[in-house]
VEXDREN-2710 file (C-alpha; in Angstrom, 1 decimal):
% VEXDREN-2710
k/r/px/py/pz
1/UNK/138.6/-146.9/-46.8
2/UNK/142.4/-147.2/-47.4
3/UNK/143.5/-150.1/-49.6
4/UNK/146.9/-151.3/-48.6
5/UNK/149.5/-152.2/-51.2
6/UNK/150.4/-155.6/-49.7
7/UNK/152.7/-156.8/-52.6
8/UNK/154.7/-153.5/-52.6
9/UNK/155.0/-153.5/-48.8
10/UNK/156.3/-157.1/-48.9
11/UNK/159.0/-156.1/-51.5
12/UNK/160.2/-153.3/-49.2
13/UNK/160.2/-155.6/-46.2
14/UNK/162.2/-158.2/-48.1
15/UNK/164.8/-155.6/-49.1
16/UNK/165.1/-154.3/-45.5
17/UNK/165.6/-157.7/-44.0
18/UNK/168.0/-158.9/-46.6
19/UNK/171.7/-158.9/-45.9
20/UNK/173.8/-155.9/-46.8
21/UNK/172.8/-152.4/-47.7
22/UNK/170.0/-151.5/-50.1
23/UNK/169.1/-148.9/-52.6
24/UNK/165.5/-148.9/-53.8
25/UNK/164.1/-146.7/-56.5
26/UNK/160.4/-146.1/-55.8
27/UNK/158.5/-144.1/-58.5
28/UNK/155.2/-143.5/-60.0
29/UNK/153.0/-140.5/-60.8
30/UNK/151.7/-138.1/-58.1
31/UNK/148.7/-139.3/-56.1
32/UNK/149.4/-143.0/-56.2
33/UNK/150.1/-143.3/-52.5
34/UNK/154.0/-143.5/-52.4
35/UNK/154.2/-141.5/-49.2
36/UNK/151.4/-143.5/-47.6
37/UNK/153.2/-146.8/-48.5
38/UNK/156.5/-145.5/-47.1
39/UNK/154.9/-144.2/-43.9
40/UNK/153.5/-147.7/-43.2
41/UNK/156.8/-149.3/-44.0
42/UNK/158.9/-147.0/-41.8
43/UNK/156.5/-147.3/-38.8
44/UNK/158.5/-149.8/-36.8
45/UNK/162.0/-149.0/-38.0
46/UNK/164.7/-146.3/-37.4
47/UNK/164.0/-144.0/-40.3
48/UNK/164.4/-140.5/-41.6
49/UNK/162.3/-138.8/-44.3
50/UNK/163.0/-135.7/-46.4
51/UNK/160.8/-134.3/-49.1
52/UNK/162.9/-132.4/-51.6
53/UNK/161.5/-129.1/-53.0
54/UNK/161.9/-127.7/-56.5
55/UNK/164.5/-125.0/-55.6
56/UNK/168.2/-124.1/-56.1
57/UNK/170.8/-126.3/-54.5
58/UNK/171.9/-123.9/-51.7
59/UNK/168.4/-123.6/-50.3
60/UNK/167.8/-127.3/-50.8
61/UNK/170.8/-128.2/-48.6
62/UNK/169.7/-125.7/-46.0
63/UNK/166.2/-127.2/-45.9
64/UNK/167.5/-130.7/-45.6
65/UNK/170.0/-129.8/-42.9
66/UNK/167.2/-128.1/-40.9
67/UNK/165.0/-131.3/-41.1
68/UNK/168.0/-133.5/-40.2
69/UNK/168.9/-131.2/-37.2
70/UNK/165.3/-131.5/-35.9
71/UNK/165.5/-135.3/-36.1
72/UNK/169.0/-135.9/-34.9
73/UNK/170.4/-132.8/-33.4
74/UNK/173.4/-133.1/-35.8
75/UNK/174.5/-130.4/-38.2
76/UNK/176.1/-130.8/-41.6
77/UNK/176.5/-128.8/-44.8
78/UNK/176.8/-131.4/-47.6
79/UNK/174.5/-134.2/-48.7
80/UNK/177.0/-137.0/-47.9
81/UNK/177.7/-135.6/-44.4
82/UNK/174.0/-135.2/-43.8
83/UNK/173.5/-138.9/-44.4
84/UNK/176.6/-139.8/-42.4
85/UNK/175.3/-137.8/-39.4
86/UNK/172.4/-140.2/-38.9
87/UNK/174.3/-143.5/-39.0
88/UNK/173.3/-146.1/-36.4
89/UNK/175.1/-149.3/-35.7
90/UNK/172.5/-151.5/-34.0
91/UNK/169.8/-151.7/-36.7
92/UNK/169.5/-151.0/-40.3
93/UNK/168.4/-147.4/-40.8
94/UNK/165.8/-146.4/-43.5
95/UNK/166.6/-143.1/-45.2
96/UNK/163.9/-141.8/-47.6
97/UNK/164.5/-138.9/-50.0
98/UNK/161.3/-138.0/-51.7
99/UNK/161.2/-136.3/-55.2
100/UNK/165.0/-136.6/-55.3
101/UNK/165.0/-135.6/-58.9
102/UNK/164.6/-132.0/-57.8
103/UNK/168.0/-132.3/-56.0
104/UNK/169.8/-134.2/-58.8
105/UNK/168.9/-131.7/-61.5
106/UNK/170.6/-128.9/-59.5
107/UNK/173.4/-130.7/-57.7
108/UNK/176.4/-132.5/-58.9
109/UNK/177.3/-133.8/-55.5
110/UNK/174.1/-135.4/-54.4
111/UNK/174.9/-138.8/-55.8
112/UNK/177.9/-138.9/-53.4
113/UNK/175.6/-140.0/-50.7
114/UNK/175.4/-143.4/-52.4
115/UNK/178.9/-144.1/-51.1
116/UNK/177.4/-144.9/-47.7
117/UNK/176.0/-148.1/-49.4
118/UNK/179.5/-149.4/-49.7
119/UNK/180.2/-149.0/-46.0
120/UNK/179.6/-152.4/-44.2
121/UNK/179.7/-150.6/-40.8
122/UNK/176.7/-148.4/-41.8
123/UNK/173.6/-150.6/-42.1
124/UNK/171.3/-148.6/-44.3
125/UNK/168.4/-148.9/-46.7
126/UNK/168.2/-145.8/-48.9
127/UNK/165.0/-145.2/-50.8
128/UNK/165.0/-142.6/-53.5
129/UNK/161.5/-141.6/-54.5
130/UNK/160.3/-139.7/-57.6
131/UNK/157.0/-138.8/-59.3
132/UNK/158.8/-138.2/-62.6
133/UNK/158.3/-141.4/-64.5
134/UNK/160.0/-140.2/-67.7
135/UNK/163.1/-138.9/-65.8
136/UNK/163.5/-142.2/-63.9
137/UNK/163.2/-144.4/-67.0
138/UNK/165.1/-142.2/-69.4
139/UNK/167.7/-140.0/-67.6
140/UNK/168.4/-141.3/-64.1
141/UNK/170.9/-144.1/-64.9
142/UNK/173.1/-141.9/-67.1
143/UNK/173.3/-139.3/-64.2
144/UNK/174.1/-142.1/-61.7
145/UNK/176.9/-143.6/-63.8
146/UNK/178.7/-146.4/-62.1
147/UNK/176.8/-145.8/-58.9
148/UNK/173.8/-147.4/-60.5
149/UNK/175.3/-150.7/-59.5
150/UNK/174.2/-150.0/-55.9
151/UNK/170.5/-150.3/-56.9
152/UNK/169.0/-153.5/-55.4
153/UNK/165.4/-153.0/-56.4
154/UNK/163.0/-150.9/-58.6
155/UNK/159.5/-150.4/-57.4
156/UNK/157.1/-148.7/-59.9
157/UNK/153.8/-147.9/-58.2
158/UNK/150.8/-148.2/-60.5
159/UNK/147.1/-147.4/-60.4
160/UNK/144.6/-149.5/-58.5
161/UNK/143.3/-152.6/-60.2
162/UNK/139.6/-153.3/-60.4
163/UNK/139.9/-155.7/-57.4
164/UNK/141.3/-152.7/-55.4
165/UNK/138.2/-150.7/-56.5
166/UNK/135.8/-153.3/-55.1
167/UNK/137.7/-153.2/-51.8
168/UNK/138.0/-149.4/-51.8
169/UNK/134.3/-148.8/-52.2
170/UNK/132.6/-151.6/-50.1
171/UNK/129.2/-149.9/-50.2
172/UNK/129.2/-149.6/-54.0
173/UNK/127.9/-152.2/-56.5
174/UNK/130.1/-153.8/-59.0
175/UNK/128.4/-151.8/-61.7
176/UNK/129.1/-148.6/-59.7
177/UNK/132.8/-149.6/-59.3
178/UNK/133.0/-150.0/-63.1
179/UNK/131.7/-146.4/-63.5
180/UNK/134.2/-145.0/-60.9
181/UNK/137.0/-146.9/-62.7
182/UNK/136.0/-145.5/-66.1
183/UNK/135.7/-141.9/-64.9
184/UNK/138.5/-141.4/-62.4
185/UNK/141.0/-144.2/-63.2
186/UNK/143.0/-145.8/-60.4
187/UNK/144.9/-143.0/-58.8
188/UNK/144.1/-143.1/-55.1
189/UNK/144.3/-139.3/-54.6
190/UNK/141.6/-138.8/-57.2
191/UNK/139.4/-141.6/-55.7
192/UNK/139.2/-139.7/-52.4
193/UNK/136.9/-137.2/-54.2
194/UNK/134.3/-139.8/-55.1
195/UNK/131.4/-140.0/-52.6
196/UNK/129.7/-143.3/-52.3
197/UNK/126.4/-141.9/-51.2
198/UNK/126.0/-139.8/-54.4
199/UNK/125.0/-141.0/-57.9
200/UNK/127.4/-141.1/-60.8
201/UNK/125.8/-138.0/-62.2
202/UNK/126.1/-136.0/-58.9
203/UNK/129.7/-137.1/-58.4
204/UNK/130.7/-135.9/-61.9
205/UNK/128.8/-132.6/-61.4
206/UNK/130.5/-131.9/-58.1
207/UNK/134.1/-132.9/-59.2
208/UNK/135.0/-132.9/-62.9
209/UNK/132.2/-130.4/-63.9
210/UNK/132.8/-128.0/-61.0
211/UNK/135.2/-125.2/-61.9
212/UNK/136.4/-124.8/-58.3
213/UNK/137.2/-128.5/-57.7
214/UNK/140.8/-129.7/-57.6
215/UNK/140.1/-132.3/-60.4
216/UNK/138.6/-129.8/-62.8
217/UNK/141.9/-128.9/-64.4
218/UNK/144.1/-131.7/-63.0
219/UNK/145.2/-133.2/-66.4
220/UNK/146.4/-129.8/-67.6
221/UNK/148.4/-129.3/-64.4
222/UNK/149.9/-132.8/-64.7
223/UNK/151.0/-132.3/-68.3
224/UNK/152.6/-128.9/-67.5
225/UNK/154.5/-130.6/-64.7
226/UNK/155.8/-133.5/-66.8
227/UNK/156.1/-132.2/-70.4
228/UNK/156.9/-129.2/-72.4
229/UNK/154.6/-127.8/-75.1
230/UNK/151.3/-128.8/-73.4
231/UNK/149.3/-127.3/-76.3
232/UNK/150.6/-130.0/-78.6
233/UNK/149.8/-132.8/-76.1
234/UNK/146.3/-131.3/-75.4
235/UNK/145.6/-131.4/-79.1
236/UNK/146.8/-135.0/-79.6
237/UNK/144.9/-136.2/-76.5
238/UNK/141.7/-134.5/-77.4
239/UNK/141.8/-136.1/-80.9
240/UNK/142.6/-139.5/-79.5
241/UNK/139.7/-139.2/-77.0
242/UNK/137.3/-138.9/-79.9
243/UNK/138.3/-142.3/-81.2
244/UNK/140.9/-141.4/-83.8
245/UNK/143.4/-144.1/-83.2
246/UNK/145.4/-144.5/-86.4
247/UNK/148.5/-142.4/-87.0
248/UNK/147.1/-141.1/-90.2
249/UNK/143.9/-140.0/-88.5
250/UNK/145.9/-138.1/-85.9
251/UNK/147.8/-136.5/-88.8
252/UNK/144.7/-135.4/-90.6
253/UNK/142.9/-134.1/-87.4
254/UNK/145.8/-132.3/-85.8
255/UNK/147.7/-131.1/-88.9
256/UNK/151.0/-132.3/-87.4
257/UNK/153.4/-134.5/-89.3
258/UNK/153.3/-138.2/-88.6
259/UNK/156.9/-138.0/-87.4
260/UNK/156.1/-135.3/-84.9
261/UNK/153.0/-137.1/-83.7
262/UNK/155.1/-140.3/-83.2
263/UNK/157.6/-138.5/-81.0
264/UNK/154.9/-136.9/-78.8
265/UNK/153.0/-140.3/-78.6
266/UNK/156.2/-141.9/-77.4
267/UNK/156.4/-139.3/-74.5
268/UNK/152.8/-140.0/-73.6
269/UNK/153.4/-143.7/-73.6
270/UNK/156.4/-143.2/-71.3
271/UNK/154.0/-141.5/-68.8
272/UNK/151.6/-144.5/-69.0
273/UNK/148.9/-142.1/-70.4
274/UNK/148.7/-143.7/-73.9
275/UNK/149.3/-147.2/-75.2
276/UNK/150.0/-148.7/-78.6
277/UNK/147.8/-151.6/-79.6
278/UNK/149.6/-154.1/-81.8
279/UNK/147.6/-157.2/-82.9
280/UNK/148.7/-160.7/-82.0
281/UNK/149.9/-163.0/-84.6
282/UNK/152.7/-163.0/-87.2
283/UNK/150.9/-160.6/-89.5
284/UNK/150.4/-158.1/-86.7
285/UNK/154.0/-158.2/-85.7
286/UNK/155.2/-157.7/-89.3
287/UNK/153.0/-154.6/-89.5
288/UNK/153.9/-153.2/-86.0
289/UNK/154.1/-149.7/-87.5
290/UNK/150.4/-149.9/-88.3
291/UNK/149.4/-150.2/-84.7
292/UNK/146.6/-148.2/-83.1
293/UNK/146.8/-145.8/-80.2
294/UNK/144.5/-145.2/-77.3
295/UNK/144.5/-143.3/-74.0
296/UNK/145.1/-146.0/-71.4
297/UNK/144.6/-143.7/-68.4
298/UNK/140.8/-143.7/-67.8
299/UNK/140.7/-140.3/-66.1
300/UNK/142.6/-138.6/-68.9
301/UNK/140.4/-140.4/-71.5
302/UNK/137.2/-139.2/-69.8
303/UNK/138.5/-135.7/-69.2
304/UNK/139.6/-135.1/-72.8
305/UNK/136.4/-136.6/-74.1
306/UNK/133.8/-135.0/-71.9
307/UNK/135.5/-132.0/-70.1
308/UNK/138.1/-130.4/-72.3
309/UNK/135.8/-129.7/-75.3
310/UNK/133.2/-128.1/-73.1
311/UNK/135.4/-125.9/-71.0
312/UNK/133.6/-122.6/-72.0
313/UNK/130.2/-123.8/-70.8
314/UNK/131.6/-125.4/-67.6
315/UNK/133.4/-122.2/-66.7
316/UNK/130.0/-120.4/-67.0
317/UNK/128.5/-122.9/-64.5
318/UNK/126.4/-124.8/-67.0
319/UNK/127.4/-128.2/-65.8
320/UNK/123.9/-129.7/-65.9
321/UNK/123.5/-128.6/-69.5
322/UNK/126.8/-130.2/-70.5
323/UNK/126.0/-133.4/-68.7
324/UNK/122.6/-133.8/-70.2
325/UNK/123.6/-132.9/-73.8
326/UNK/127.2/-133.8/-74.2
327/UNK/127.8/-136.7/-71.8
328/UNK/124.7/-138.6/-70.9
329/UNK/123.7/-139.7/-74.5
330/UNK/127.3/-141.1/-75.1
331/UNK/128.1/-142.5/-71.6
332/UNK/127.1/-146.1/-72.3
333/UNK/129.1/-146.1/-75.5
334/UNK/132.1/-144.7/-73.7
335/UNK/131.7/-147.2/-70.8
336/UNK/131.8/-150.2/-73.2
337/UNK/135.5/-150.1/-73.8
338/UNK/136.4/-149.7/-70.1
339/UNK/134.1/-152.5/-69.2
340/UNK/136.2/-154.6/-71.6
341/UNK/139.3/-153.7/-69.5
342/UNK/137.6/-154.9/-66.3
343/UNK/136.6/-158.1/-68.0
344/UNK/140.1/-158.6/-69.2
345/UNK/141.5/-158.1/-65.8
346/UNK/139.0/-160.7/-64.4
347/UNK/140.3/-163.3/-66.9
348/UNK/143.9/-162.5/-66.3
349/UNK/143.3/-163.0/-62.6
350/UNK/141.6/-166.3/-63.2
351/UNK/144.4/-167.2/-65.5
352/UNK/147.0/-166.4/-62.8
353/UNK/145.2/-168.7/-60.4
354/UNK/144.8/-171.4/-63.0
355/UNK/141.1/-171.3/-63.1
356/UNK/140.7/-171.0/-66.8
357/UNK/140.5/-174.2/-69.1
358/UNK/143.9/-173.3/-70.6
359/UNK/147.0/-171.3/-69.7
360/UNK/147.1/-168.1/-71.7
361/UNK/150.2/-166.0/-72.2
362/UNK/149.3/-163.1/-74.6
363/UNK/146.4/-160.7/-74.2
364/UNK/145.1/-158.2/-76.7
365/UNK/142.1/-156.8/-78.7
366/UNK/141.5/-157.2/-82.4
367/UNK/140.1/-154.3/-84.5
368/UNK/138.6/-155.3/-87.8
369/UNK/136.5/-153.6/-90.5
370/UNK/133.3/-155.1/-89.2
371/UNK/133.9/-154.8/-85.5
372/UNK/136.1/-155.4/-82.5
373/UNK/137.0/-158.6/-80.6
374/UNK/137.0/-157.1/-77.1
375/UNK/139.3/-159.8/-75.6
376/UNK/141.8/-162.0/-77.5
377/UNK/144.1/-164.4/-75.6
378/UNK/146.5/-167.0/-76.9
379/UNK/148.5/-169.8/-75.3
380/UNK/151.7/-171.5/-76.3
381/UNK/150.0/-174.2/-78.5
382/UNK/147.8/-171.6/-80.2
383/UNK/145.0/-172.2/-77.8
384/UNK/142.8/-169.1/-78.3
385/UNK/140.2/-167.4/-76.2
386/UNK/137.9/-164.6/-77.4
387/UNK/135.6/-162.4/-75.4
388/UNK/132.6/-160.1/-76.0
389/UNK/131.8/-157.5/-73.3
390/UNK/128.4/-155.9/-73.5
391/UNK/127.7/-152.7/-71.4
392/UNK/124.5/-151.7/-73.3
393/UNK/121.2/-151.6/-71.5
394/UNK/120.0/-155.0/-72.8
395/UNK/120.7/-158.7/-72.5
396/UNK/123.4/-160.3/-74.5
397/UNK/121.9/-162.5/-77.2
398/UNK/122.7/-165.4/-79.5
399/UNK/123.3/-162.9/-82.3
400/UNK/126.1/-161.3/-80.3
401/UNK/127.8/-164.7/-79.9
402/UNK/127.4/-165.4/-83.6
403/UNK/128.9/-162.0/-84.4
404/UNK/131.9/-162.8/-82.2
405/UNK/132.4/-166.0/-84.1
406/UNK/132.1/-164.2/-87.4
407/UNK/134.8/-161.6/-86.3
408/UNK/137.0/-164.5/-85.2
409/UNK/136.8/-166.0/-88.6
410/UNK/137.6/-162.6/-90.2
411/UNK/140.7/-162.5/-87.9
412/UNK/141.7/-166.0/-89.0
413/UNK/141.0/-167.4/-85.5
414/UNK/139.2/-170.6/-84.5
415/UNK/138.7/-170.0/-80.7
416/UNK/138.7/-172.8/-78.2
417/UNK/136.5/-170.8/-75.8
418/UNK/134.2/-167.8/-76.1
419/UNK/133.7/-165.8/-72.9
420/UNK/130.6/-163.6/-72.9
421/UNK/130.3/-160.8/-70.4
422/UNK/127.1/-158.7/-69.9
423/UNK/126.0/-155.9/-67.7
424/UNK/122.3/-156.9/-67.9
425/UNK/122.5/-160.6/-68.2
426/UNK/121.8/-163.1/-71.0
427/UNK/118.8/-164.0/-73.2
428/UNK/117.1/-167.3/-72.5
429/UNK/118.2/-168.7/-75.9
430/UNK/121.8/-168.0/-75.2
431/UNK/121.6/-169.6/-71.7
432/UNK/120.3/-172.7/-73.4
433/UNK/123.0/-172.7/-76.0
434/UNK/125.7/-172.3/-73.4
435/UNK/124.4/-175.4/-71.6
436/UNK/124.8/-177.4/-74.9
437/UNK/128.2/-175.9/-75.9
438/UNK/130.9/-176.2/-73.3
439/UNK/133.1/-173.6/-75.2
440/UNK/130.7/-170.8/-74.3
441/UNK/131.1/-169.3/-70.8
442/UNK/128.7/-166.6/-69.6
443/UNK/129.9/-164.1/-67.0
444/UNK/127.6/-161.6/-65.3
445/UNK/128.4/-158.6/-63.1
446/UNK/127.9/-160.6/-59.9
447/UNK/130.6/-163.0/-61.1
448/UNK/133.1/-160.1/-61.3
END
């Protein structure tokens, strides 16, 4: 089942039907469905599409000219002339150049095509597409110079949300969707490999644990495409995946200097693979350098935790052995954190639609010496919400609620509401307590 990106399609449509010419920068990592989105958008419009290749400029121009000739019958040698050759006067024309960074890196004249945007007699919407997130966000504007003023919209395509998962896998339970989310993340191209009629175990054995499958080495291929020195990044990611989140822990485990690690973490953050966790509150902001790090991309987190360390056995075809000894005993523990992400998304969605008791503006987690507050949210008047998310194979009990209150006190927080999420439901005593105390809200999987 294809999940349509309605909000992104709406933005493109609004750009197209606005007055004047448009330059849209569409970007996001490979596999997110950029081409699928554009194909749907271009369906009822005069449009031309060219996918740039990673090659020298002379060959690039030749390939582009060939594609243009097939579409228009016109011939031209230079990028600007190529674009000029497809002008129409009756209706705005959509011109898409995919992976345009391949052209820009080898051509000084490519940006000259942007001059067509200043021509009022050439109604055009130019969409420049790239899978290189770091290049777009760090280098593109400098290369464009004053021509960057033509940009009318940025559209960064991101991974599927959990709501998208539920729509994408209609035959799968909510619990099953949480598993898929935690294992493969939200990249549509990866999700095509998951078979709804198979168990979680069989899906993992046939994809991530099968040496001939396209996903088996996908993280390594992606890092080589985006970054230099993959060995360093592999080392940092594998250490992060084992739960070492402090900068000093990474220093001890990798042997790299803290300064070096900080630089490489910055690059991983730019790729949306890693995130820095900075606690809410004045104290947290003053100690921003003491933040924690974690792999935010679920697929990379799972792969570096359960695939990368066992590559030798997997290459020998011992997938069942690895699953039973190295994955299955730790799967519920691993799933707990990603269940918290799903619960947070649920609350944010409720917050967006004003279905929470208060309006919350900041969302976070809190890590203390005695445990973690899975969800921490604050509003403008210091209204505070805390959450506990239990994935373990048991019912959530009064003791879990009391522990959440104790952690809140340790964090210096007096929460207005406590949201308790549980995979297996709630003990009778807790249900009774929740009826008495209006600040306790119980949320089960069916509610999600």
